[in-house]
ZAFITOR-382470 format. One record per residue (C-alpha): residue number from 0; chain; x, y, z. Coordinates in pm, whole numbers. Layout:
# ZAFITOR-382470
@n=NUM, chain=A, u=X, v=Y, w=Z
...
This chain:
# ZAFITOR-382470
@n=0, chain=A, u=-14841, v=-18574, w=-6568
@n=1, chain=A, u=-14702, v=-18559, w=-6925
@n=2, chain=A, u=-14721, v=-18908, w=-7084
@n=3, chain=A, u=-14520, v=-19026, w=-7372
@n=4, chain=A, u=-14444, v=-19355, w=-7543
@n=5, chain=A, u=-14074, v=-19280, w=-7559
@n=6, chain=A, u=-13841, v=-19027, w=-7413
@n=7, chain=A, u=-13502, v=-18984, w=-7566
@n=8, chain=A, u=-13244, v=-18795, w=-7355
@n=9, chain=A, u=-12984, v=-18633, w=-7598
@n=10, chain=A, u=-13051, v=-18458, w=-7919
@n=11, chain=A, u=-12747, v=-18569, w=-8095
@n=12, chain=A, u=-12687, v=-18790, w=-8415
@n=13, chain=A, u=-12810, v=-19116, w=-8242
@n=14, chain=A, u=-13089, v=-18946, w=-8022
@n=15, chain=A, u=-13245, v=-18784, w=-8336
@n=16, chain=A, u=-13227, v=-19095, w=-8544
@n=17, chain=A, u=-13392, v=-19303, w=-8275
@n=18, chain=A, u=-13667, v=-19030, w=-8248
@n=19, chain=A, u=-13730, v=-19029, w=-8624
@n=20, chain=A, u=-13768, v=-19400, w=-8649
@n=21, chain=A, u=-13987, v=-19420, w=-8332
@n=22, chain=A, u=-14212, v=-19131, w=-8462
@n=23, chain=A, u=-14231, v=-19285, w=-8797
@n=24, chain=A, u=-14401, v=-19592, w=-8618
@n=25, chain=A, u=-14654, v=-19364, w=-8475
@n=26, chain=A, u=-14493, v=-19334, w=-8129
@n=27, chain=A, u=-14519, v=-19034, w=-7926
@n=28, chain=A, u=-14174, v=-18928, w=-7875
@n=29, chain=A, u=-14011, v=-18649, w=-7653
@n=30, chain=A, u=-13643, v=-18562, w=-7672
@n=31, chain=A, u=-13492, v=-18387, w=-7385
@n=32, chain=A, u=-13159, v=-18200, w=-7467
@n=33, chain=A, u=-12945, v=-18040, w=-7193
@n=34, chain=A, u=-12787, v=-17764, w=-7403
@n=35, chain=A, u=-12935, v=-17476, w=-7593
@n=36, chain=A, u=-12934, v=-17650, w=-7940
@n=37, chain=A, u=-12949, v=-17990, w=-8109
@n=38, chain=A, u=-12667, v=-18160, w=-8292
@n=39, chain=A, u=-12363, v=-17970, w=-8183
@n=40, chain=A, u=-12118, v=-18233, w=-8272
@n=41, chain=A, u=-12292, v=-18264, w=-8593
@n=42, chain=A, u=-12245, v=-17886, w=-8672
@n=43, chain=A, u=-11869, v=-17908, w=-8582
@n=44, chain=A, u=-11774, v=-18244, w=-8749
@n=45, chain=A, u=-11542, v=-18228, w=-9051
@n=46, chain=A, u=-11461, v=-17860, w=-8989
@n=47, chain=A, u=-11827, v=-17774, w=-9035
@n=48, chain=A, u=-11877, v=-17996, w=-9345
@n=49, chain=A, u=-11992, v=-18309, w=-9175
@n=50, chain=A, u=-11828, v=-18624, w=-9235
@n=51, chain=A, u=-12139, v=-18807, w=-9197
@n=52, chain=A, u=-12035, v=-19174, w=-9290
@n=53, chain=A, u=-11765, v=-19374, w=-9466
@n=54, chain=A, u=-11786, v=-19595, w=-9763
@n=55, chain=A, u=-11598, v=-19864, w=-9588
@n=56, chain=A, u=-11797, v=-19945, w=-9281
@n=57, chain=A, u=-11724, v=-20280, w=-9112
@n=58, chain=A, u=-11683, v=-20419, w=-8770
@n=59, chain=A, u=-11317, v=-20408, w=-8787
@n=60, chain=A, u=-11317, v=-20040, w=-8777
@n=61, chain=A, u=-11468, v=-20030, w=-8414
@n=62, chain=A, u=-11315, v=-20081, w=-8070
@n=63, chain=A, u=-11525, v=-20251, w=-7814
@n=64, chain=A, u=-11478, v=-20513, w=-7541
@n=65, chain=A, u=-11706, v=-20729, w=-7771
@n=66, chain=A, u=-11596, v=-20667, w=-8131
@n=67, chain=A, u=-11890, v=-20849, w=-8266
@n=68, chain=A, u=-12171, v=-20639, w=-8093
@n=69, chain=A, u=-12177, v=-20371, w=-8358
@n=70, chain=A, u=-12240, v=-20602, w=-8643
@n=71, chain=A, u=-12616, v=-20641, w=-8623
@n=72, chain=A, u=-12707, v=-20258, w=-8620
@n=73, chain=A, u=-12439, v=-20181, w=-8879
@n=74, chain=A, u=-12573, v=-20448, w=-9118
@n=75, chain=A, u=-12936, v=-20354, w=-9089
@n=76, chain=A, u=-12890, v=-19985, w=-9117
@n=77, chain=A, u=-12575, v=-19922, w=-9351
@n=78, chain=A, u=-12397, v=-19622, w=-9486
@n=79, chain=A, u=-12602, v=-19665, w=-9813
@n=80, chain=A, u=-12920, v=-19620, w=-9613
@n=81, chain=A, u=-12797, v=-19290, w=-9489
@n=82, chain=A, u=-12678, v=-19185, w=-9821
@n=83, chain=A, u=-13023, v=-19259, w=-9959
@n=84, chain=A, u=-13182, v=-19045, w=-9694
@n=85, chain=A, u=-12937, v=-18760, w=-9798
@n=86, chain=A, u=-13051, v=-18818, w=-10146
@n=87, chain=A, u=-13418, v=-18785, w=-10055
@n=88, chain=A, u=-13346, v=-18440, w=-9931
@n=89, chain=A, u=-13154, v=-18349, w=-10230
@n=90, chain=A, u=-12816, v=-18317, w=-10036
@n=91, chain=A, u=-12509, v=-18407, w=-10235
@n=92, chain=A, u=-12186, v=-18541, w=-10099
@n=93, chain=A, u=-11818, v=-18603, w=-10205
@n=94, chain=A, u=-11566, v=-18847, w=-10097
@n=95, chain=A, u=-11242, v=-18682, w=-9946
@n=96, chain=A, u=-10998, v=-18957, w=-9861
@n=97, chain=A, u=-11017, v=-19318, w=-9739
@n=98, chain=A, u=-11391, v=-19341, w=-9807
@n=99, chain=A, u=-11469, v=-19026, w=-9590
@n=100, chain=A, u=-11796, v=-18866, w=-9701
@n=101, chain=A, u=-11858, v=-18505, w=-9656
@n=102, chain=A, u=-12193, v=-18318, w=-9723
@n=103, chain=A, u=-12145, v=-18055, w=-10003
@n=104, chain=A, u=-12419, v=-17856, w=-9839
@n=105, chain=A, u=-12218, v=-17849, w=-9493
@n=106, chain=A, u=-12303, v=-17966, w=-9163
@n=107, chain=A, u=-12627, v=-17736, w=-9096
@n=108, chain=A, u=-12798, v=-17900, w=-9402
@n=109, chain=A, u=-12751, v=-18254, w=-9242
@n=110, chain=A, u=-12890, v=-18135, w=-8911
@n=111, chain=A, u=-13186, v=-17938, w=-9090
@n=112, chain=A, u=-13251, v=-18283, w=-9274
@n=113, chain=A, u=-13273, v=-18458, w=-8944
@n=114, chain=A, u=-13504, v=-18194, w=-8780
@n=115, chain=A, u=-13725, v=-18194, w=-9086
@n=116, chain=A, u=-13769, v=-18577, w=-9014
@n=117, chain=A, u=-13855, v=-18477, w=-8656
@n=118, chain=A, u=-14168, v=-18269, w=-8720
@n=119, chain=A, u=-14402, v=-18489, w=-8506
@n=120, chain=A, u=-14127, v=-18518, w=-8220
@n=121, chain=A, u=-14134, v=-18295, w=-7935
@n=122, chain=A, u=-13779, v=-18150, w=-7867
@n=123, chain=A, u=-13713, v=-17940, w=-7534
@n=124, chain=A, u=-13381, v=-17757, w=-7515
@n=125, chain=A, u=-13203, v=-17641, w=-7197
@n=126, chain=A, u=-13359, v=-17946, w=-7024
@n=127, chain=A, u=-13144, v=-18067, w=-6734
@n=128, chain=A, u=-13241, v=-18395, w=-6618
@n=129, chain=A, u=-13281, v=-18400, w=-6230
@n=130, chain=A, u=-13383, v=-18742, w=-6179
@n=131, chain=A, u=-13484, v=-19091, w=-6349
@n=132, chain=A, u=-13696, v=-19339, w=-6164
@n=133, chain=A, u=-13882, v=-19653, w=-6273
@n=134, chain=A, u=-14199, v=-19820, w=-6137
@n=135, chain=A, u=-14395, v=-19984, w=-6407
@n=136, chain=A, u=-14278, v=-19703, w=-6631
@n=137, chain=A, u=-14008, v=-19441, w=-6650
@n=138, chain=A, u=-14043, v=-19101, w=-6470
@n=139, chain=A, u=-13802, v=-18815, w=-6599
@n=140, chain=A, u=-13786, v=-18512, w=-6391
@n=141, chain=A, u=-13626, v=-18233, w=-6584
@n=142, chain=A, u=-13649, v=-17867, w=-6460
@n=143, chain=A, u=-13923, v=-17944, w=-6226
@n=144, chain=A, u=-14126, v=-18107, w=-6495
@n=145, chain=A, u=-14242, v=-18485, w=-6468
@n=146, chain=A, u=-14238, v=-18691, w=-6801
@n=147, chain=A, u=-14367, v=-19054, w=-6812
@n=148, chain=A, u=-14288, v=-19316, w=-7082
@n=149, chain=A, u=-14288, v=-19669, w=-7152
@n=150, chain=A, u=-13932, v=-19657, w=-7320
@n=151, chain=A, u=-13635, v=-19450, w=-7209
@n=152, chain=A, u=-13352, v=-19409, w=-7448
@n=153, chain=A, u=-13005, v=-19266, w=-7320
@n=154, chain=A, u=-12831, v=-19109, w=-7620
@n=155, chain=A, u=-12604, v=-18840, w=-7428
@n=156, chain=A, u=-12270, v=-18952, w=-7591
@n=157, chain=A, u=-11945, v=-18933, w=-7371
@n=158, chain=A, u=-11768, v=-18662, w=-7187
@n=159, chain=A, u=-11537, v=-18553, w=-7466
@n=160, chain=A, u=-11535, v=-18175, w=-7545
@n=161, chain=A, u=-11697, v=-18069, w=-7209
@n=162, chain=A, u=-11712, v=-17707, w=-7325
@n=163, chain=A, u=-12006, v=-17827, w=-7554
@n=164, chain=A, u=-12198, v=-17964, w=-7242
@n=165, chain=A, u=-12076, v=-18331, w=-7277
@n=166, chain=A, u=-12065, v=-18532, w=-6944
@n=167, chain=A, u=-12060, v=-18897, w=-6850
@n=168, chain=A, u=-12445, v=-18879, w=-6772
@n=169, chain=A, u=-12505, v=-19201, w=-6966
@n=170, chain=A, u=-12279, v=-19399, w=-6731
@n=171, chain=A, u=-12441, v=-19233, w=-6429
@n=172, chain=A, u=-12774, v=-19369, w=-6549
@n=173, chain=A, u=-12630, v=-19710, w=-6611
@n=174, chain=A, u=-12491, v=-19720, w=-6263
@n=175, chain=A, u=-12820, v=-19613, w=-6117
@n=176, chain=A, u=-12988, v=-19940, w=-6270
@n=177, chain=A, u=-12687, v=-20165, w=-6188
@n=178, chain=A, u=-12569, v=-20183, w=-6544
@n=179, chain=A, u=-12201, v=-20268, w=-6591
@n=180, chain=A, u=-11981, v=-19999, w=-6763
@n=181, chain=A, u=-11635, v=-19963, w=-6917
@n=182, chain=A, u=-11477, v=-19637, w=-6795
@n=183, chain=A, u=-11448, v=-19362, w=-7057
@n=184, chain=A, u=-11108, v=-19262, w=-7189
@n=185, chain=A, u=-11021, v=-18999, w=-7455
@n=186, chain=A, u=-10985, v=-19118, w=-7801
@n=187, chain=A, u=-10912, v=-18968, w=-8144
@n=188, chain=A, u=-10691, v=-18710, w=-7946
@n=189, chain=A, u=-10346, v=-18573, w=-8002
@n=190, chain=A, u=-10048, v=-18692, w=-7817
@n=191, chain=A, u=-9825, v=-18479, w=-7563
@n=192, chain=A, u=-9473, v=-18531, w=-7466
@n=193, chain=A, u=-9253, v=-18440, w=-7175
@n=194, chain=A, u=-9081, v=-18108, w=-7233
@n=195, chain=A, u=-8738, v=-18272, w=-7294
@n=196, chain=A, u=-8861, v=-18455, w=-7591
@n=197, chain=A, u=-9046, v=-18160, w=-7726
@n=198, chain=A, u=-8729, v=-17962, w=-7706
@n=199, chain=A, u=-8518, v=-18236, w=-7877
@n=200, chain=A, u=-8749, v=-18341, w=-8164
@n=201, chain=A, u=-9032, v=-18082, w=-8203
@n=202, chain=A, u=-8926, v=-17734, w=-8085
@n=203, chain=A, u=-8988, v=-17469, w=-8368
@n=204, chain=A, u=-9133, v=-17737, w=-8602
@n=205, chain=A, u=-9493, v=-17673, w=-8516
@n=206, chain=A, u=-9731, v=-17694, w=-8806
@n=207, chain=A, u=-9506, v=-17929, w=-9014
@n=208, chain=A, u=-9695, v=-18233, w=-9158
@n=209, chain=A, u=-9560, v=-18564, w=-9295
@n=210, chain=A, u=-9701, v=-18885, w=-9446
@n=211, chain=A, u=-9629, v=-19173, w=-9198
@n=212, chain=A, u=-9730, v=-19521, w=-9075
@n=213, chain=A, u=-9800, v=-19513, w=-8704
@n=214, chain=A, u=-9822, v=-19823, w=-8493
@n=215, chain=A, u=-9928, v=-19929, w=-8137
@n=216, chain=A, u=-10049, v=-20249, w=-7978
@n=217, chain=A, u=-10086, v=-20442, w=-8308
@n=218, chain=A, u=-10260, v=-20158, w=-8500
@n=219, chain=A, u=-10120, v=-19932, w=-8761
@n=220, chain=A, u=-10251, v=-19636, w=-8955
@n=221, chain=A, u=-10085, v=-19463, w=-9255
@n=222, chain=A, u=-10190, v=-19082, w=-9283
@n=223, chain=A, u=-10073, v=-18741, w=-9196
@n=224, chain=A, u=-9866, v=-18666, w=-8881
@n=225, chain=A, u=-9868, v=-18307, w=-8769
@n=226, chain=A, u=-9622, v=-18145, w=-8534
@n=227, chain=A, u=-9773, v=-17938, w=-8265
@n=228, chain=A, u=-9650, v=-17713, w=-7979
@n=229, chain=A, u=-9712, v=-17992, w=-7736
@n=230, chain=A, u=-9637, v=-18299, w=-7923
@n=231, chain=A, u=-9795, v=-18467, w=-8249
@n=232, chain=A, u=-10135, v=-18467, w=-8405
@n=233, chain=A, u=-10285, v=-18538, w=-8750
@n=234, chain=A, u=-10514, v=-18817, w=-8856
@n=235, chain=A, u=-10256, v=-19099, w=-8808
@n=236, chain=A, u=-10199, v=-18990, w=-8454
@n=237, chain=A, u=-10562, v=-18951, w=-8368
@n=238, chain=A, u=-10636, v=-19289, w=-8504
@n=239, chain=A, u=-10368, v=-19453, w=-8304
@n=240, chain=A, u=-10442, v=-19285, w=-7995
@n=241, chain=A, u=-10780, v=-19499, w=-7947
@n=242, chain=A, u=-10536, v=-19799, w=-7914
@n=243, chain=A, u=-10273, v=-19632, w=-7686
@n=244, chain=A, u=-10255, v=-19656, w=-7309
@n=245, chain=A, u=-10051, v=-19445, w=-7071
@n=246, chain=A, u=-9687, v=-19577, w=-7076
@n=247, chain=A, u=-9701, v=-19736, w=-7413
@n=248, chain=A, u=-9466, v=-19656, w=-7694
@n=249, chain=A, u=-9551, v=-19579, w=-8043
@n=250, chain=A, u=-9354, v=-19663, w=-8361
@n=251, chain=A, u=-9351, v=-19403, w=-8644
@n=252, chain=A, u=-9230, v=-19512, w=-8980
@n=253, chain=A, u=-9149, v=-19169, w=-9150
@n=254, chain=A, u=-9072, v=-19345, w=-9500
@n=255, chain=A, u=-9322, v=-19628, w=-9532
@n=256, chain=A, u=-9266, v=-19674, w=-9884
@n=257, chain=A, u=-8879, v=-19712, w=-9861
@n=258, chain=A, u=-8617, v=-19906, w=-9694
@n=259, chain=A, u=-8446, v=-19610, w=-9559
@n=260, chain=A, u=-8113, v=-19776, w=-9475
@n=261, chain=A, u=-8073, v=-19905, w=-9823
@n=262, chain=A, u=-8171, v=-19567, w=-9975
@n=263, chain=A, u=-7927, v=-19387, w=-9773
@n=264, chain=A, u=-7632, v=-19636, w=-9854
@n=265, chain=A, u=-7718, v=-19588, w=-10226
@n=266, chain=A, u=-7728, v=-19210, w=-10185
@n=267, chain=A, u=-7376, v=-19250, w=-10020
@n=268, chain=A, u=-7267, v=-19413, w=-10355
@n=269, chain=A, u=-7443, v=-19164, w=-10581
@n=270, chain=A, u=-7391, v=-18853, w=-10410
@n=271, chain=A, u=-7108, v=-18889, w=-10156
@n=272, chain=A, u=-7020, v=-18526, w=-10154
@n=273, chain=A, u=-7383, v=-18407, w=-10082
@n=274, chain=A, u=-7441, v=-18325, w=-9703
@n=275, chain=A, u=-7697, v=-18548, w=-9532
@n=276, chain=A, u=-7948, v=-18274, w=-9465
@n=277, chain=A, u=-7953, v=-18195, w=-9838
@n=278, chain=A, u=-8028, v=-18562, w=-9911
@n=279, chain=A, u=-8308, v=-18599, w=-9638
@n=280, chain=A, u=-8446, v=-18271, w=-9777
@n=281, chain=A, u=-8571, v=-18461, w=-10068
@n=282, chain=A, u=-8808, v=-18660, w=-9857
@n=283, chain=A, u=-8889, v=-18418, w=-9572
@n=284, chain=A, u=-8921, v=-18045, w=-9503
@n=285, chain=A, u=-8579, v=-17895, w=-9478
@n=286, chain=A, u=-8615, v=-17800, w=-9097
@n=287, chain=A, u=-8729, v=-18140, w=-9010
@n=288, chain=A, u=-8464, v=-18296, w=-9228
@n=289, chain=A, u=-8186, v=-18115, w=-9015
@n=290, chain=A, u=-8364, v=-18201, w=-8695
@n=291, chain=A, u=-8388, v=-18574, w=-8776
@n=292, chain=A, u=-8021, v=-18600, w=-8891
@n=293, chain=A, u=-7913, v=-18435, w=-8569
@n=294, chain=A, u=-8129, v=-18610, w=-8304
@n=295, chain=A, u=-8194, v=-18965, w=-8430
@n=296, chain=A, u=-7811, v=-19024, w=-8433
@n=297, chain=A, u=-7551, v=-19041, w=-8167
@n=298, chain=A, u=-7392, v=-18715, w=-8312
@n=299, chain=A, u=-7532, v=-18438, w=-8529
@n=300, chain=A, u=-7472, v=-18541, w=-8885
@n=301, chain=A, u=-7692, v=-18301, w=-9078
@n=302, chain=A, u=-7392, v=-18092, w=-9224
@n=303, chain=A, u=-7164, v=-18390, w=-9299
@n=304, chain=A, u=-7109, v=-18523, w=-9656
@n=305, chain=A, u=-7257, v=-18849, w=-9696
@n=306, chain=A, u=-6924, v=-18983, w=-9800
@n=307, chain=A, u=-6769, v=-18900, w=-9456
@n=308, chain=A, u=-7044, v=-19084, w=-9257
@n=309, chain=A, u=-6980, v=-19437, w=-9137
@n=310, chain=A, u=-7205, v=-19697, w=-9320
@n=311, chain=A, u=-7319, v=-19824, w=-8964
@n=312, chain=A, u=-7445, v=-19477, w=-8875
@n=313, chain=A, u=-7629, v=-19450, w=-9188
@n=314, chain=A, u=-7786, v=-19789, w=-9142
@n=315, chain=A, u=-7885, v=-19699, w=-8789
@n=316, chain=A, u=-8035, v=-19373, w=-8905
@n=317, chain=A, u=-8230, v=-19548, w=-9167
@n=318, chain=A, u=-8356, v=-19817, w=-8916
@n=319, chain=A, u=-8483, v=-19542, w=-8696
@n=320, chain=A, u=-8643, v=-19348, w=-8987
@n=321, chain=A, u=-8842, v=-19663, w=-9047
@n=322, chain=A, u=-8917, v=-19729, w=-8682
@n=323, chain=A, u=-8894, v=-19420, w=-8480
@n=324, chain=A, u=-8991, v=-19529, w=-8126
@n=325, chain=A, u=-9162, v=-19259, w=-7911
@n=326, chain=A, u=-9306, v=-19267, w=-7565
@n=327, chain=A, u=-9602, v=-19000, w=-7534
@n=328, chain=A, u=-9645, v=-18853, w=-7184
@n=329, chain=A, u=-10024, v=-18845, w=-7222
@n=330, chain=A, u=-10294, v=-18699, w=-7465
@n=331, chain=A, u=-10462, v=-18364, w=-7483
@n=332, chain=A, u=-10752, v=-18543, w=-7295
@n=333, chain=A, u=-11125, v=-18497, w=-7305
@n=334, chain=A, u=-11085, v=-18130, w=-7358
@n=335, chain=A, u=-11050, v=-18179, w=-7745
@n=336, chain=A, u=-11073, v=-18570, w=-7782
@n=337, chain=A, u=-11316, v=-18619, w=-8078
@n=338, chain=A, u=-11490, v=-18914, w=-7901
@n=339, chain=A, u=-11435, v=-19160, w=-7610
@n=340, chain=A, u=-11359, v=-19525, w=-7591
@n=341, chain=A, u=-11570, v=-19705, w=-7319
@n=342, chain=A, u=-11933, v=-19668, w=-7223
@n=343, chain=A, u=-12211, v=-19906, w=-7122
@n=344, chain=A, u=-12081, v=-20255, w=-7134
@n=345, chain=A, u=-12234, v=-20425, w=-7452
@n=346, chain=A, u=-12282, v=-20763, w=-7247
@n=347, chain=A, u=-12575, v=-20569, w=-7089
@n=348, chain=A, u=-12745, v=-20495, w=-7414
@n=349, chain=A, u=-12919, v=-20667, w=-7699
@n=350, chain=A, u=-12727, v=-20609, w=-8015
@n=351, chain=A, u=-13055, v=-20609, w=-8215
@n=352, chain=A, u=-13242, v=-20348, w=-8029
@n=353, chain=A, u=-12989, v=-20172, w=-7766
@n=354, chain=A, u=-13231, v=-20262, w=-7497
@n=355, chain=A, u=-13083, v=-20344, w=-7158
@n=356, chain=A, u=-13139, v=-20708, w=-7087
@n=357, chain=A, u=-13207, v=-20673, w=-6717
@n=358, chain=A, u=-13422, v=-20366, w=-6755
@n=359, chain=A, u=-13707, v=-20371, w=-6994
@n=360, chain=A, u=-13771, v=-20041, w=-7179
@n=361, chain=A, u=-13423, v=-19892, w=-7115
@n=362, chain=A, u=-13206, v=-19842, w=-7410
@n=363, chain=A, u=-12835, v=-19697, w=-7469
@n=364, chain=A, u=-12739, v=-19590, w=-7811
@n=365, chain=A, u=-12455, v=-19422, w=-7979
@n=366, chain=A, u=-12137, v=-19308, w=-7814
@n=367, chain=A, u=-12289, v=-19398, w=-7482
@n=368, chain=A, u=-12235, v=-19755, w=-7560
@n=369, chain=A, u=-11878, v=-19929, w=-7565
@n=370, chain=A, u=-11849, v=-19886, w=-7939
@n=371, chain=A, u=-11600, v=-19649, w=-8060
@n=372, chain=A, u=-11524, v=-19606, w=-8463
@n=373, chain=A, u=-11233, v=-19486, w=-8634
@n=374, chain=A, u=-11182, v=-19120, w=-8749
@n=375, chain=A, u=-11359, v=-19070, w=-9078
@n=376, chain=A, u=-11739, v=-19101, w=-9030
@n=377, chain=A, u=-11745, v=-19426, w=-8856
@n=378, chain=A, u=-11858, v=-19281, w=-8529
@n=379, chain=A, u=-12163, v=-19100, w=-8701
@n=380, chain=A, u=-12251, v=-19444, w=-8867
@n=381, chain=A, u=-12262, v=-19605, w=-8547
@n=382, chain=A, u=-12490, v=-19326, w=-8414
@n=383, chain=A, u=-12718, v=-19360, w=-8726
@n=384, chain=A, u=-12724, v=-19742, w=-8709
@n=385, chain=A, u=-12769, v=-19785, w=-8329
@n=386, chain=A, u=-13028, v=-19513, w=-8304
@n=387, chain=A, u=-13221, v=-19664, w=-8595
@n=388, chain=A, u=-13212, v=-20009, w=-8436
@n=389, chain=A, u=-13366, v=-19889, w=-8111
@n=390, chain=A, u=-13624, v=-19676, w=-8294
@n=391, chain=A, u=-13764, v=-19990, w=-8449
@n=392, chain=A, u=-13864, v=-20126, w=-8122
@n=393, chain=A, u=-13907, v=-19850, w=-7859
């Protein structure tokens, strides 16, 4: 029998942070990781540059059935605390956009920093958990080995990007102990469209990117929108996907700084002989300008001089440019979703310690919990904060 104070299942951002904090308190900690390396999502984040947190962390940037749950952990271990940890290890960083912080020394440096803090922590890789049981203490069987502990922390994330070994293991454990859960859904993920919409709007435009304001279900994001072979992606689309449900429409304002109807009517006065596609090419890539002028109106208008177009048609086109309503057929799914919404129901957990209220010594942290952040370092901060919170008490 191998006895530990704490067993953490999952060696990602949250699991490593929890292990670090628990070991700093003198606890004997074992981390079991199912894959062949630790911190896989850390290594691929931000294109390998690790978008490790955001300057503007607040509860409004997280989705959860209980929007207040994340406040306790986020307020006690903040972005500034993680930035200070980076500083202690002489790691520098820079802000990209919208408060997103990236490590100048790339993602492996962040992971090595965490592992350096884990020197007194036992980490076993390729450890597939066969069973978990509880009677006075927790017994975890992995690869035929039995491990006992007073506290058990589940930090296995969600099932997004399954090729990296991601599963819904955390929810399976929750159900075993009778703990309520919220089904996982892919989030921060590109939209797909029916083929007729792709042929009409997006065909041969793959790779074009524009600045737009995208809205759905009362939430809006203004960032880049990228046209793909199967639909649309880019930061604004990934953000709004977390708020979208099957069947919902999205609204895309292609000219968020402009009243497009007024502008087109003024252009008609100023440059009546110019073709519509020439005028729109001032604001959009030429191929996209032609496509918009030919598909967002009742008839193709791209080659018509502005002076020959009815004012009502220009007004209608302008209204659509400011409110282009699209209905995605779906998303690219768990295959490439950056995170998931859903997880262990926060009503089951202490917001201070992340411990299950009905099961002493059992904790859920990170993405396994029904707390999902925006794109841009928010999910890493939730991992650091929730892992830290559990690490203070396990």
